[in-house]
C-alpha positions as CSV (number, residue, x, y, z in Angstrom):
1,M,0.1,-11.5,4.2
2,K,0.7,-8.0,5.7
3,G,3.9,-6.9,7.2
4,H,4.8,-5.5,10.6
5,S,6.0,-1.7,11.3
6,Q,6.0,0.9,13.7
7,I,6.2,4.7,13.7
8,K,9.8,5.3,15.2
9,S,10.0,9.4,14.4
10,I,8.8,12.0,11.9
11,Q,10.5,14.8,11.1
12,I,8.0,18.0,9.6
13,K,9.1,21.3,8.2
14,N,7.2,24.2,6.4
15,L,4.0,22.0,6.5
16,G,1.0,24.3,6.8
17,V,1.4,26.0,10.7
18,I,4.2,23.7,11.6
19,E,7.3,25.5,10.2
20,S,9.8,22.5,11.7
21,T,9.3,20.0,14.1
22,N,11.0,16.2,15.2
23,L,8.6,13.8,16.9
24,N,9.7,10.3,18.6
25,F,7.2,7.8,18.4
26,S,7.2,4.9,21.5
27,D,5.1,2.0,21.7
28,G,1.5,1.6,23.6
29,L,-0.9,4.7,22.9
30,T,0.1,7.7,21.8
31,V,-2.5,10.9,22.0
32,L,-2.3,14.0,20.3
33,T,-4.2,17.0,21.7
34,G,-4.4,20.5,20.8
35,E,-6.6,23.4,20.5
36,T,-8.9,23.9,17.5
37,G,-7.0,25.0,14.4
38,A,-3.3,24.5,15.8
39,G,-2.3,22.3,13.4
40,K,-3.3,18.5,14.8
41,T,-4.7,17.9,11.6
42,M,-1.4,18.8,10.0
43,V,0.8,15.9,11.8
44,L,-1.8,13.5,10.3
45,T,-1.2,15.1,7.1
46,A,2.3,14.8,7.1
47,L,1.4,11.2,7.8
48,S,-0.8,10.7,4.9
49,L,2.1,12.0,2.6
50,I,4.5,9.7,3.7
51,L,2.0,7.1,2.9
52,G,1.1,8.2,-0.4
53,G,-1.5,11.0,0.2
54,K,-2.3,13.5,-2.5
55,A,0.8,16.6,-2.6
56,D,-1.0,20.2,-2.7
57,G,1.3,23.3,-3.2
58,K,-1.2,24.9,-0.8
59,L,0.0,22.9,2.1
60,V,3.4,24.1,1.7
61,R,3.7,26.8,4.3
62,N,3.6,30.6,3.7
63,G,6.4,32.1,2.7
64,S,8.5,28.6,2.3
65,E,9.3,27.4,-1.8
66,R,8.7,23.3,-0.2
67,M,7.9,21.6,2.8
68,L,9.9,18.6,3.9
69,V,8.4,15.4,5.3
70,A,10.6,12.4,6.4
71,A,9.4,9.3,8.5
72,E,11.6,6.2,9.8
73,F,9.8,3.1,10.5
74,V,11.2,0.1,12.3
75,V,9.8,-2.8,9.7
76,D,10.1,-6.8,9.8
77,E,11.9,-8.9,7.1
78,Y,8.8,-9.2,4.8
79,I,8.7,-5.3,4.2
80,S,12.5,-5.0,4.1
81,D,12.4,-7.7,1.4
82,K,9.7,-5.4,-0.6
83,V,11.7,-2.3,-0.6
84,E,14.6,-4.2,-1.5
85,E,12.5,-5.7,-4.5
86,L,11.9,-1.5,-5.4
87,G,15.7,-1.0,-5.4
88,G,16.0,0.4,-1.7
89,S,17.3,-0.5,1.5
90,T,16.4,-0.4,5.0
91,E,19.4,0.3,7.5
92,D,19.5,-2.1,11.0
93,G,15.5,-2.8,10.4
94,V,14.7,0.8,10.2
95,L,12.9,2.1,7.0
96,L,13.3,6.1,5.7
97,I,10.7,7.5,3.6
98,T,11.3,11.0,2.6
99,R,8.3,13.3,0.9
100,T,8.6,16.8,-0.5
101,V,6.4,19.1,-2.0
102,S,6.9,22.3,-3.5
103,A,4.6,25.1,-3.6
104,D,3.6,24.6,-7.0
105,G,2.3,21.1,-6.2
106,K,5.6,19.3,-7.8
107,S,6.2,16.1,-5.7
108,K,9.3,14.1,-5.1
109,A,9.5,10.9,-2.9
110,T,12.3,8.5,-1.9
111,I,11.8,4.8,0.1
112,G,15.2,3.5,1.6
113,G,17.0,6.1,-0.1
114,I,15.9,5.6,-3.9
115,P,13.2,8.0,-5.7
116,T,9.7,6.5,-6.0
117,T,6.2,7.5,-6.8
118,A,3.0,8.2,-5.1
119,S,1.4,5.2,-5.9
120,T,4.0,3.1,-4.8
121,L,4.1,4.6,-1.7
122,S,0.6,4.3,-1.3
123,E,0.9,0.1,-1.8
124,L,3.7,0.3,0.7
125,G,1.8,2.2,3.0
126,E,-1.2,0.2,3.4
127,E,1.5,-2.4,4.9
128,L,3.0,0.2,7.4
129,V,-0.1,1.8,8.6
130,E,-3.6,0.9,9.3
131,I,-5.5,4.5,9.3
132,H,-9.2,4.9,11.0
133,A,-10.9,8.0,10.6
134,Q,-14.6,8.4,10.2
135,S,-13.8,9.1,6.2
136,S,-11.8,5.5,6.1
137,S,-14.2,3.8,8.1
138,L,-16.4,4.4,5.3
139,R,-14.2,1.6,3.6
140,L,-16.4,-0.8,6.6
141,N,-19.5,-0.3,4.1
142,K,-17.5,-2.5,1.4
143,E,-18.1,-6.0,1.1
144,S,-14.7,-6.7,0.0
145,V,-13.6,-5.3,3.3
146,Q,-16.1,-7.0,5.4
147,R,-15.0,-10.1,3.9
148,E,-11.2,-9.6,4.6
149,L,-11.9,-8.9,8.4
150,I,-14.1,-12.1,8.8
151,D,-10.8,-14.1,7.1
152,R,-8.6,-12.0,9.2
153,Y,-10.1,-13.0,12.1
154,A,-10.4,-16.3,11.1
155,N,-7.0,-16.8,10.0
156,N,-8.0,-18.0,6.5
157,L,-5.1,-17.2,4.3
158,A,-4.2,-20.8,3.8
159,L,-8.0,-22.0,3.0
160,L,-8.2,-18.8,0.1
161,Q,-4.8,-19.5,-1.2
162,D,-6.1,-23.2,-1.4
163,Y,-9.2,-22.2,-3.3
164,Q,-7.8,-19.7,-5.5
165,S,-5.0,-22.3,-6.6
166,R,-7.5,-24.7,-7.4
167,L,-10.0,-22.2,-9.6
168,I,-6.9,-21.6,-11.4
169,T,-6.8,-24.8,-12.2
170,Y,-10.1,-25.7,-13.2
171,Q,-10.2,-22.6,-15.6
172,K,-7.2,-23.5,-17.4
173,C,-8.9,-27.2,-17.6
174,L,-11.9,-25.5,-18.7
175,A,-10.4,-23.3,-21.5
176,R,-8.5,-26.8,-22.9
177,L,-11.6,-28.5,-22.9
178,S,-13.5,-25.5,-25.0
179,D,-10.5,-25.3,-27.4
180,L,-10.2,-28.4,-28.1
181,R,-13.8,-28.9,-28.8
182,K,-13.7,-25.7,-31.1
183,D,-10.7,-27.0,-32.6
184,F,-11.6,-31.0,-33.1
185,A,-13.4,-30.9,-36.6
186,N,-10.3,-29.2,-38.3
187,R,-7.6,-31.4,-36.3
188,D,-5.4,-32.3,-39.2
189,S,-5.1,-28.6,-40.2
190,E,-5.1,-27.2,-36.7
191,I,-2.0,-29.8,-35.9
192,S,-0.3,-28.9,-38.9
193,K,-0.7,-25.1,-38.1
194,L,0.6,-25.5,-34.7
195,S,3.2,-27.2,-35.6
196,E,4.5,-24.7,-38.0
197,I,3.7,-21.9,-35.7
198,A,5.9,-23.8,-33.1
199,S,9.0,-24.2,-35.5
200,L,9.0,-20.7,-37.0
201,V,8.8,-19.1,-33.3
202,K,11.9,-21.1,-32.7
203,K,13.4,-20.4,-36.0
204,F,12.9,-16.7,-35.7
205,E,13.4,-16.7,-32.1
206,L,10.6,-14.4,-31.0
207,K,10.1,-12.6,-28.2
208,E,7.8,-10.1,-26.7
209,N,8.3,-6.5,-27.7
210,I,10.5,-7.8,-30.3
211,Y,9.4,-5.2,-33.2
212,E,10.2,-2.3,-30.7
213,D,13.8,-4.0,-29.9
214,I,14.6,-3.9,-34.1
215,D,12.9,-0.7,-34.4
216,N,15.2,0.9,-31.9
217,E,18.3,-0.7,-33.0
218,I,17.5,0.4,-36.8
219,G,17.1,4.1,-35.3
220,R,20.5,4.0,-33.5
221,L,22.3,2.6,-36.4
222,E,20.7,5.1,-38.7
223,A,21.9,7.9,-36.2
224,V,25.1,6.9,-35.1
225,E,26.7,10.4,-36.0
226,D,24.5,12.2,-34.3
227,L,24.3,10.2,-31.1
228,N,27.9,10.1,-31.0
229,K,28.1,13.8,-31.3
230,G,25.7,13.6,-28.0
231,V,27.6,11.8,-26.2
232,S,30.9,13.0,-26.6
233,T,29.2,16.5,-25.5
234,A,27.7,15.7,-22.9
235,L,31.0,13.9,-21.0
236,S,32.6,16.3,-22.0
237,L,30.6,19.0,-20.0
238,L,30.8,16.1,-17.4
239,E,34.6,15.4,-17.2
240,N,36.4,19.3,-18.6
241,E,39.1,20.2,-16.5
242,E,37.7,23.8,-16.3
243,L,34.1,23.1,-15.8
244,N,34.3,20.0,-14.1
245,A,30.7,19.6,-13.1
246,L,31.1,16.1,-11.2
247,G,34.0,17.1,-9.4
248,A,32.3,20.1,-7.8
249,L,29.1,18.0,-6.8
250,Q,31.7,15.6,-5.4
251,S,33.8,18.6,-3.4
252,A,30.4,19.9,-2.1
253,I,28.9,16.3,-0.9
254,K,32.6,16.4,0.8
255,A,32.3,19.7,2.4
256,L,29.0,18.9,4.1
257,G,30.3,15.6,5.4
258,S,30.9,16.6,9.0
259,A,28.3,19.3,9.0
260,A,25.7,16.9,8.2
261,N,26.4,14.9,11.2
262,L,25.4,17.9,13.6
263,D,21.4,18.4,12.1
264,R,19.4,15.4,10.9
265,E,17.6,17.8,8.3
266,L,21.0,18.8,6.5
267,G,21.9,15.2,6.9
268,L,19.3,14.1,4.9
269,I,19.9,16.6,2.3
270,H,23.6,15.4,1.9
271,S,22.4,11.8,1.7
272,Q,20.2,12.9,-0.9
273,M,22.9,14.3,-2.8
274,A,25.2,11.6,-2.2
275,D,22.7,9.1,-3.9
276,E,22.2,11.6,-6.5
277,V,25.7,11.5,-7.3
278,R,26.4,8.0,-7.4
279,G,24.1,7.9,-9.9
280,I,25.6,10.6,-11.8
281,T,28.7,9.0,-11.4
282,A,27.2,5.4,-12.8
283,A,25.7,7.1,-15.6
284,V,28.8,8.8,-16.7
285,S,30.4,5.4,-16.9
286,E,27.5,3.7,-19.0
287,L,27.6,6.6,-21.4
288,K,31.1,5.5,-22.0
289,N,30.4,2.1,-22.3
290,Y,27.5,2.8,-24.7
291,Q,30.0,5.1,-26.8
292,V,32.1,2.3,-27.1
293,N,29.8,0.2,-28.5
294,L,28.2,2.8,-30.8
295,N,29.7,1.9,-34.3
296,A,28.0,2.3,-37.9
297,D,27.4,-1.3,-39.1
298,P,26.0,-1.4,-42.8
299,A,25.4,-5.3,-42.5
300,R,23.8,-5.3,-39.5
301,F,21.5,-2.6,-40.9
302,D,20.6,-4.5,-43.8
303,Y,20.3,-7.7,-41.7
304,L,17.7,-5.8,-39.2
305,Q,15.6,-4.7,-42.4
306,S,15.5,-8.1,-43.4
307,R,14.3,-9.6,-40.4
308,K,11.6,-7.0,-40.0
309,S,10.3,-7.8,-43.1
310,E,9.9,-11.8,-42.4
311,L,8.4,-10.7,-39.2
312,V,5.7,-8.8,-40.9
313,A,4.8,-11.4,-43.2
314,L,4.7,-14.0,-40.2
315,A,2.2,-11.9,-38.2
316,K,0.4,-11.6,-41.7
317,K,-0.1,-14.9,-42.2
318,F,-0.6,-16.4,-38.5
319,G,-1.2,-13.2,-36.6
320,N,-5.1,-12.7,-35.3
321,S,-5.1,-9.0,-34.8
322,D,-4.1,-6.1,-37.2
323,N,-1.4,-4.9,-34.5
324,R,1.8,-6.6,-35.0
325,N,2.7,-7.1,-31.5
326,E,-0.5,-8.5,-30.5
327,S,-0.1,-11.2,-33.3
328,I,3.5,-11.9,-32.4
329,N,2.0,-12.4,-28.6
330,Y,-0.4,-14.6,-30.0
331,L,1.9,-16.6,-31.8
332,L,4.3,-17.1,-28.5
333,S,1.1,-18.0,-26.7
334,E,0.2,-20.7,-29.6
335,A,3.9,-22.2,-29.6
336,K,4.4,-22.6,-25.5
337,N,1.3,-24.7,-25.5
338,A,1.6,-26.3,-28.6
339,H,3.1,-29.6,-27.7
340,V,0.0,-30.3,-25.3
341,K,-2.8,-29.0,-27.7
342,I,-1.4,-31.3,-30.4
343,E,-1.1,-34.2,-27.8
344,D,-5.0,-32.8,-27.1
345,L,-6.2,-33.1,-30.7
346,K,-4.2,-36.6,-31.4
347,G,-6.1,-38.1,-28.9
348,G,-9.4,-37.6,-30.7
349,E,-13.0,-38.0,-29.0
350,D,-10.9,-40.2,-26.4
351,R,-9.3,-37.3,-25.3
352,I,-12.3,-34.8,-25.1
353,L,-14.0,-37.5,-22.8
354,Q,-10.9,-37.9,-20.9
355,L,-10.8,-33.7,-20.3
356,E,-14.6,-33.8,-19.5
357,K,-13.6,-36.2,-16.6
358,E,-10.6,-34.0,-15.3
359,T,-12.8,-30.7,-15.7
360,S,-15.4,-32.1,-13.6
361,L,-13.3,-33.5,-10.9
362,E,-11.2,-30.0,-10.7
363,F,-15.0,-28.4,-10.7
364,A,-15.7,-30.7,-7.7
365,N,-12.0,-30.1,-5.8
366,T,-13.2,-26.1,-6.6
367,H,-16.4,-26.1,-5.1
368,K,-15.2,-28.3,-2.3
369,A,-12.4,-25.8,-1.3
370,A,-15.0,-22.6,-1.6
371,L,-17.1,-24.4,0.9
372,A,-14.3,-24.9,3.1
373,L,-13.8,-21.1,3.3
374,S,-17.4,-20.3,3.1
375,E,-17.9,-22.4,6.3
376,S,-14.6,-21.1,8.2
377,R,-16.1,-17.7,7.5
378,L,-19.7,-18.6,8.7
379,K,-18.2,-20.0,11.9
380,A,-15.9,-16.9,12.4
381,A,-18.8,-14.2,11.7
382,K,-21.2,-15.8,14.2
383,E,-18.3,-15.5,17.0
384,I,-17.3,-12.3,16.0
385,S,-20.6,-10.4,15.9
386,K,-21.2,-11.6,19.5
387,E,-17.9,-10.2,20.2
388,I,-18.2,-7.0,18.9
389,T,-21.8,-6.7,20.2
390,E,-20.4,-7.1,23.7
391,E,-17.5,-4.4,22.8
392,L,-20.1,-1.8,21.8
393,I,-22.4,-2.6,24.8
394,E,-19.4,-1.2,26.8
395,L,-19.2,1.8,24.4
396,A,-22.4,3.7,25.1
397,L,-24.4,1.4,22.6
398,P,-25.8,-0.9,25.2
399,N,-28.7,-1.9,22.9
400,A,-26.9,-2.1,19.8
401,V,-26.6,-5.5,17.5
402,I,-24.3,-6.6,15.3
403,D,-24.7,-9.4,12.7
404,I,-22.4,-10.6,9.9
405,E,-24.3,-12.4,7.2
406,V,-22.4,-15.1,5.3
407,S,-24.6,-16.5,2.7
408,I,-23.9,-19.5,0.4
409,P,-25.4,-20.4,-2.9
410,R,-27.5,-23.7,-2.9
411,E,-26.6,-24.5,-6.5
412,Q,-23.4,-25.6,-7.7
413,N,-22.3,-23.5,-10.5
414,E,-19.0,-22.2,-12.0
415,K,-20.8,-19.0,-12.1
416,N,-20.8,-18.4,-8.7
417,F,-16.9,-19.0,-8.5
418,A,-15.2,-15.7,-7.6
419,L,-11.6,-14.6,-6.5
420,H,-12.6,-14.4,-3.2
421,G,-14.8,-17.3,-2.9
422,I,-18.4,-18.2,-3.8
423,D,-20.2,-16.4,-0.6
424,R,-21.5,-13.0,0.1
425,V,-20.6,-11.2,3.2
426,E,-22.8,-8.2,4.9
427,I,-23.0,-6.7,8.2
428,N,-25.8,-5.6,9.5
429,F,-26.8,-3.5,12.5
430,A,-29.4,-2.1,14.7
431,S,-28.8,0.8,17.1
432,H,-31.2,-1.0,19.7
433,R,-32.5,-4.5,20.0
434,S,-36.5,-3.5,18.7
435,A,-34.9,-2.0,15.5
436,K,-34.6,-4.1,12.4
437,L,-31.4,-5.2,11.3
438,S,-30.3,-3.5,7.8
439,P,-26.9,-3.4,6.3
440,L,-24.4,-1.3,8.4
441,S,-23.9,1.6,5.1
442,K,-27.6,2.6,5.8
443,S,-28.3,2.1,9.4
444,A,-25.1,3.4,11.5
445,S,-24.5,7.1,12.0
446,G,-20.4,8.4,11.2
447,G,-20.0,8.1,15.2
448,E,-21.8,4.6,15.4
449,L,-19.6,3.7,12.4
450,S,-16.5,4.7,14.1
451,R,-17.1,3.0,17.3
452,V,-17.9,-0.4,15.3
453,M,-14.8,0.0,13.4
454,L,-12.7,0.4,16.9
455,A,-14.9,-2.2,18.6
456,L,-13.9,-4.4,15.6
457,E,-10.1,-3.7,16.2
458,V,-10.4,-4.2,19.7
459,V,-12.0,-7.8,19.0
460,L,-9.2,-8.2,15.9
461,S,-6.1,-7.5,18.4
462,K,-6.7,-10.6,19.9
463,G,-5.4,-12.3,16.8
464,S,-3.6,-11.2,14.4
465,K,-1.6,-7.9,14.9
466,V,-1.2,-5.0,13.4
467,G,1.9,-3.2,13.7
468,T,0.7,0.9,13.7
469,Y,-3.0,2.2,14.3
470,I,-3.9,6.0,13.4
471,F,-7.2,6.5,14.8
472,D,-8.8,10.1,13.7
473,E,-12.4,10.7,15.1
474,V,-13.1,7.7,16.8
475,D,-14.6,9.7,19.7
476,A,-17.0,11.6,17.6
477,G,-20.5,12.0,19.4
478,V,-19.5,10.1,22.5
479,G,-18.6,11.6,26.0
480,G,-18.8,11.1,29.8
481,K,-18.6,7.6,30.6
482,A,-18.6,6.3,27.1
483,A,-15.6,8.5,26.3
484,I,-13.6,6.8,29.1
485,E,-14.2,3.5,27.8
486,V,-13.1,4.4,24.4
487,G,-10.1,5.7,25.9
488,R,-9.8,2.3,27.9
489,K,-10.3,0.1,24.5
490,L,-7.9,2.1,22.6
491,A,-5.3,1.4,25.7
492,K,-6.3,-2.6,25.2
493,V,-5.5,-2.2,21.4
494,A,-2.5,-0.6,22.4
495,K,-0.8,-3.6,24.5
496,S,-0.5,-5.8,21.4
497,S,0.1,-2.5,19.1
498,Q,1.3,1.1,18.7
499,V,-1.7,3.1,18.8
500,L,-2.0,7.4,17.5
501,V,-5.1,8.6,18.6
502,V,-5.8,12.0,17.5
503,T,-8.5,13.5,20.3
504,H,-10.3,16.6,22.1
505,L,-11.8,14.6,24.8
506,P,-9.6,14.6,28.2
507,Q,-11.0,11.0,28.8
508,V,-9.7,9.4,26.1
509,A,-6.2,11.1,26.6
510,V,-5.4,10.3,30.1
511,W,-5.2,6.7,29.1
512,A,-1.9,7.7,27.0
513,N,1.5,6.3,27.4
514,N,2.7,9.3,25.6
515,H,1.0,12.3,25.2
516,I,2.0,15.1,22.2
517,V,0.4,18.5,21.9
518,V,0.2,20.8,19.2
519,E,0.2,24.2,20.4
520,K,-0.5,27.8,18.1
521,S,0.7,31.2,18.7
522,D,0.5,34.2,16.5
523,A,3.6,35.4,15.0
524,G,2.8,38.6,13.2
525,D,1.1,37.8,9.8
526,F,1.6,34.2,10.4
527,T,0.2,31.4,12.5
528,E,2.9,29.0,13.9
529,S,2.3,25.7,15.8
530,S,5.0,23.9,17.6
531,V,4.4,20.2,18.5
532,F,5.9,18.5,21.8
533,E,5.6,15.9,24.1
534,V,4.1,16.5,27.4
535,K,4.5,14.6,30.8
536,D,4.2,15.0,34.7
537,D,2.5,18.3,35.5
538,R,2.6,19.8,32.0
539,R,0.6,16.7,30.8
540,K,-1.9,17.5,33.7
541,V,-1.7,21.3,32.4
542,E,-3.1,19.9,29.1
543,I,-5.5,17.4,30.3
544,A,-6.9,20.4,32.7
545,R,-7.5,22.7,29.7
546,L,-9.1,19.7,27.5
547,L,-11.8,19.6,30.7
548,S,-12.2,22.9,31.1
549,G,-10.8,25.0,27.7
550,Q,-8.6,26.9,29.9
551,E,-5.4,26.4,31.4
552,G,-5.6,28.4,34.5
553,S,-8.5,26.5,36.2
554,E,-7.6,24.9,39.6
555,S,-10.8,23.0,40.0
556,A,-10.1,21.3,36.4
557,R,-6.4,20.3,37.1
558,E,-7.8,18.8,40.2
559,H,-9.9,17.0,38.5
560,A,-7.2,15.9,35.8
561,G,-5.0,14.8,38.5
562,E,-8.4,12.7,39.8
563,L,-8.6,11.1,36.1
564,L,-4.8,10.6,35.8
565,E,-4.8,8.6,39.2
566,L,-7.7,6.4,38.4
567,V,-6.7,5.4,35.0
568,G,-2.9,4.7,36.3
569,N,-4.3,2.5,39.1
570,E,-6.3,0.5,36.8
571,A,-3.4,0.0,34.8
572,L,-1.6,-1.5,37.9
573,R,-4.6,-4.1,38.3
């Protein structure tokens, strides 16, 4: 399952050539245009950082200590729940994500008000936005991505989950049968061993990481005096009437309170400070509780030492590894399944025969589920191949052919069982009908790959919905009528999703519901760019610039007006 979201706004400060800007995003198709070098890529870079992209100190504007990117997303309940699992929160269905990068490359991020890592941002980012650039379109060459697209078109989630559930059951059955056959020759000693392990695990109250817990408590008891001293010093510094560090922070937040409502950037800083102080206040309370319970206890120390020695002896006797943690985990696993294994062993040869029948039945069930999934993919592949080919004709690839091949192995073999199923999926492409179909990765250029991806998304947008798409370089290598068609297709996708497109083509830009321009100016030693939305006459001027390369061309303005009128009339139909 994938969540649904839309970008509501983004704030950028000190990123590359952009000193400061705030952008609001709407539904439909939004295009981003500007001169080469103006900083269009910086807007995409900002979004990339929000979605967990790599931080680089070189991105920070010259003369600045750090850059800031903050974005608001309108999210559904599925994503809100994910954010809550991370410890964050949404407000009225709006999620705030921030990212700062210092000039030395250090990065900080928050999701829903709590600090997070870039990897967590990246995981969540996959739920928030679908990005397509020539570099990301290369993902389409991967078999796993091709299979996911087929499943998305065919709504195969239920079939896939059913197969995977049956596969897990079959694998468990197979493992039980293998263990029973191996242990049957020594079943009496195995039964005795398993019974003893189960009893000792219960007696010693074994659990994961028990050694670390014991060692940590022993270390704490040995260092009570030093720990007490450290905690007392810390509390004194935080609560001392003269220093009053915590009180000073609280006063600073109070002082910023009214001013924070007047400026969004200051509001973000104020919110971050408030979160940090709440965390410090909670930590002070925890420190006090920690100190109350910090007492020397010789009896407890002796008990822990004795218990540790018993566990070492237990691990040596029954463990199957030199690593004591692994040995304990092995004992826990054996104890967990001891009852079932003992019953299997007591059942003798009859139990082996019974398990063989159960395993054969689960194999058949798994294979049946796998075939159902593969047949659904096979049917969907034929349908989607036809639809994509039809879309490519309109995208200036009139003779191109797409054929998605789903290969199902003939033999029934457990080696064919993979997490995704038993089939192989491959998208084959030919740029003209006389050409031999071959894998997409070997036959499509970068521009063709971008158009195949666009055609795919047009087809997929009819069924499963993605909240937000970002397209970059999707119009590479096209112009004229083909460019018009690219714009028309993007507008089509934008009827059911939010779409952001970076383009240099006026034929694409005229289809936009919203038009954002990045404009550069040279301010002394620095190049500075401003980012703003254009409408009406100002938009016509930008379309004219895209057409002719210069704003003052009267003929270009007339042509721009004609294009805008053409698209506007079509939209009304």
